C-alpha positions as protocol buffer text, in pm:
chain_id: "A"
residue {
  index: 1
  type: MET
  ca { x: -1133 y: -829 z: -671 }
}
residue {
  index: 2
  type: PHE
  ca { x: -951 y: -540 z: -556 }
}
residue {
  index: 3
  type: LYS
  ca { x: -634 y: -403 z: -752 }
}
residue {
  index: 4
  type: TYR
  ca { x: -408 y: -128 z: -682 }
}
residue {
  index: 5
  type: LYS
  ca { x: -463 y: 206 z: -908 }
}
residue {
  index: 6
  type: VAL
  ca { x: -96 y: 322 z: -804 }
}
residue {
  index: 7
  type: ASP
  ca { x: 229 y: 169 z: -720 }
}
residue {
  index: 8
  type: VAL
  ca { x: 224 y: 206 z: -361 }
}
residue {
  index: 9
  type: LEU
  ca { x: 572 y: 140 z: -278 }
}
residue {
  index: 10
  type: LYS
  ca { x: 675 y: 384 z: -546 }
}
residue {
  index: 11
  type: LYS
  ca { x: 457 y: 661 z: -404 }
}
residue {
  index: 12
  type: LEU
  ca { x: 577 y: 602 z: -40 }
}
residue {
  index: 13
  type: LYS
  ca { x: 938 y: 641 z: -176 }
}
residue {
  index: 14
  type: GLU
  ca { x: 862 y: 963 z: -336 }
}
residue {
  index: 15
  type: LYS
  ca { x: 734 y: 1079 z: 8 }
}
residue {
  index: 16
  type: GLY
  ca { x: 1062 y: 959 z: 154 }
}
residue {
  index: 17
  type: TYR
  ca { x: 945 y: 629 z: 302 }
}
residue {
  index: 18
  type: ASN
  ca { x: 1174 y: 369 z: 154 }
}
residue {
  index: 19
  type: THR
  ca { x: 1138 y: 4 z: 269 }
}
residue {
  index: 20
  type: THR
  ca { x: 1417 y: 38 z: 531 }
}
residue {
  index: 21
  type: LYS
  ca { x: 1239 y: 352 z: 689 }
}
residue {
  index: 22
  type: LEU
  ca { x: 889 y: 158 z: 696 }
}
residue {
  index: 23
  type: ARG
  ca { x: 1040 y: -116 z: 884 }
}
residue {
  index: 24
  type: LYS
  ca { x: 1273 y: 62 z: 1115 }
}
residue {
  index: 25
  type: GLU
  ca { x: 1007 y: 312 z: 1219 }
}
residue {
  index: 26
  type: LYS
  ca { x: 745 y: 12 z: 1237 }
}
residue {
  index: 27
  type: LEU
  ca { x: 513 y: 229 z: 991 }
}
residue {
  index: 28
  type: LEU
  ca { x: 449 y: -115 z: 791 }
}
residue {
  index: 29
  type: GLY
  ca { x: 513 y: -479 z: 870 }
}
residue {
  index: 30
  type: GLU
  ca { x: 715 y: -694 z: 666 }
}
residue {
  index: 31
  type: ASN
  ca { x: 421 y: -898 z: 555 }
}
residue {
  index: 32
  type: ALA
  ca { x: 259 y: -579 z: 424 }
}
residue {
  index: 33
  type: ILE
  ca { x: 561 y: -477 z: 249 }
}
residue {
  index: 34
  type: GLN
  ca { x: 614 y: -824 z: 83 }
}
residue {
  index: 35
  type: SER
  ca { x: 229 y: -800 z: -4 }
}
residue {
  index: 36
  type: LEU
  ca { x: 273 y: -485 z: -170 }
}
residue {
  index: 37
  type: ARG
  ca { x: 601 y: -604 z: -356 }
}
residue {
  index: 38
  type: GLN
  ca { x: 380 y: -889 z: -503 }
}
residue {
  index: 39
  type: GLY
  ca { x: 68 y: -698 z: -587 }
}
residue {
  index: 40
  type: GLU
  ca { x: -124 y: -852 z: -326 }
}
residue {
  index: 41
  type: MET
  ca { x: -385 y: -663 z: -118 }
}
residue {
  index: 42
  type: VAL
  ca { x: -282 y: -555 z: 241 }
}
residue {
  index: 43
  type: GLY
  ca { x: -506 y: -552 z: 540 }
}
residue {
  index: 44
  type: ILE
  ca { x: -737 y: -290 z: 627 }
}
residue {
  index: 45
  type: ILE
  ca { x: -495 y: -152 z: 909 }
}
residue {
  index: 46
  type: ALA
  ca { x: -184 y: -145 z: 667 }
}
residue {
  index: 47
  type: LEU
  ca { x: -427 y: 30 z: 402 }
}
residue {
  index: 48
  type: GLU
  ca { x: -510 y: 307 z: 661 }
}
residue {
  index: 49
  type: LYS
  ca { x: -149 y: 336 z: 756 }
}
residue {
  index: 50
  type: ILE
  ca { x: -65 y: 369 z: 376 }
}
residue {
  index: 51
  type: CYS
  ca { x: -351 y: 642 z: 341 }
}
residue {
  index: 52
  type: LYS
  ca { x: -212 y: 818 z: 642 }
}
residue {
  index: 53
  type: LEU
  ca { x: 134 y: 831 z: 505 }
}
residue {
  index: 54
  type: LEU
  ca { x: 55 y: 909 z: 154 }
}
residue {
  index: 55
  type: ASP
  ca { x: -226 y: 1147 z: 248 }
}
residue {
  index: 56
  type: MET
  ca { x: -476 y: 975 z: 20 }
}
residue {
  index: 57
  type: GLN
  ca { x: -831 y: 801 z: 34 }
}
residue {
  index: 58
  type: PRO
  ca { x: -845 y: 433 z: -19 }
}
residue {
  index: 59
  type: GLY
  ca { x: -1044 y: 489 z: -339 }
}
residue {
  index: 60
  type: SER
  ca { x: -735 y: 666 z: -483 }
}
residue {
  index: 61
  type: ILE
  ca { x: -499 y: 365 z: -398 }
}
residue {
  index: 62
  type: ILE
  ca { x: -726 y: 76 z: -475 }
}
residue {
  index: 63
  type: GLU
  ca { x: -1034 y: -15 z: -702 }
}
residue {
  index: 64
  type: TYR
  ca { x: -1265 y: -305 z: -753 }
}
residue {
  index: 65
  type: VAL
  ca { x: -1247 y: -481 z: -1070 }
}
residue {
  index: 66
  type: ASN
  ca { x: -1523 y: -739 z: -1140 }
}
residue {
  index: 67
  type: ASP
  ca { x: -1323 y: -1055 z: -1210 }
}
residue {
  index: 68
  type: ASP
  ca { x: -1610 y: -1241 z: -1388 }
}
residue {
  index: 69
  type: GLN
  ca { x: -1485 y: -1092 z: -1736 }
}
């Protein structure tokens, strides 16, 4: 399964993107914001937007963890 390596909402806030701004400027949808709050994975399009906003690669944001353990 995939899990976040960083607190995405916290990183976005540090870059000046609070949830109100994300919604208002239509940078991320409500579903993506809710998924981030709950620690659930966002879709690939939302992940691409997050990478762009944070100027990070996907591997710096998420990682694969074998859940068989």
